[in-house]
Every structure is written in C-alpha cells, then in structure tokens.
N, C-alpha and C positions, 0 to 999 in steps of 0.2 A: 536659264532654268529649263528643266525637262518638261515636256508637255504631258498633261494628264491624259490617260487613256479613257475611252468611253467604256460603259458597262459591256457593250458588245465586244469591243477589242479585248477587254480583260477576260471574258468568257472564252474567246477564241484562243488566247494565250494559255489559259489554264488547260485547255484540251491537249496542249503539247507538253504539259508538265504533270504527269500522273503523280498523285500523292500530295500535290499542293492544293490548298483550298483558300478561298477568299473569306476573310473575316473583316467586314467593314472596309476600311481603307488600307488593309494589309493583305498579304498572302502569307501563308504559313504552312510548314510541314514539320512533323515529328519524325526524327530518325532514331532508330533503335539499334544498339550495338550489343556485343556480347557482355561487356562490362564497362566500368568507369574509364579504364585506360583507353578502350576503343572510342568512347565518346570524346575524350579529351584529344586524342590523336586526330579525330575528324575535325574538331574545332580548330586545332592548330593548322590543318590543311586549308581552312577557309581564310586564313589571315592574308595570304598573298593575293588571291583574286579580289578580295574585298578592298585591300589597299590599292591595288592596281586600278580598280574601277572607281576608287574614291567614294565607295558606297558601302556602308557598314550595316550588317543585319543586327537585329536584336536577337540575342542568343540566351536561352535558358538551358541549364544542364541539371538533370536529376538522375544521378547514378549512371545508367546506361542509355538514357534518352536525352536527345538534344532537340529542342524546339527552336526553329529558325523563323523569324518574322521579318518581312521586308515591306518597306513603304518608302517613298521618296518624300521625306518630311518637309523639305523646303518647297515642294510643289503642292503639298497638301493631299497626297493620295498616291495612286499607282501609276508608274510610268514604265517605259521600255527598260529603264535601268533595273527595275526590280525583277523583271522577267529574265533579263540577260544574266543577272547574278544568280537567280534561282536555278537556271539551267546549269551554270558552272558548279553550283553547290550540289545539285543532283548528280552531276558527273563525278564529283569527288567522293560521294557516298558509296 
C-alpha cells in the first residue's frame, strides 16, 4: 500500500501542479474545453495512463467541463500516486 503524504508534503506537491486544489482527502481540477467532443476526447486520453498506473480518477463530465478527482482510496487519502497521475493528466490537457 502507498504511504500517505503529510499535509506539508501535499502542499509542496500542489505548488508544482497549478490548477489543482485539495478538497479533504482528494485533489481535483476542472478542465474546460471548447465543446462536448473536446471533453470526451480528453477523457479518452486519460484511459491509458490511468490503466498503466493502476490508479483511476473519479471523473465527472458536464458538456465542456471535466472534473477530475484523485485519492488513493485503499490508503485512505493522498499519496504520491495521486500527484504522479495528476501531472500526467495535466500534461494531456
């Protein structure tokens, strides 16, 4: 099981990920696209990195907006896995 990060480690990691914010035991970001097709294309690009990492985000789609939430559920909070996948997701946007 992945080790939980401390509050300080989480804050340091968030400094490296503009647009991501902590909400309780999760980090999240809302990505906005030109239209629904752009939002769906973005979600489709997330599949491979999430599968490769064995770490799957919670995803909400509302027309041109995609909200991504990450937490390591089996660890009960935020771990390095969340921030690694968040960086990959940011790079895909």
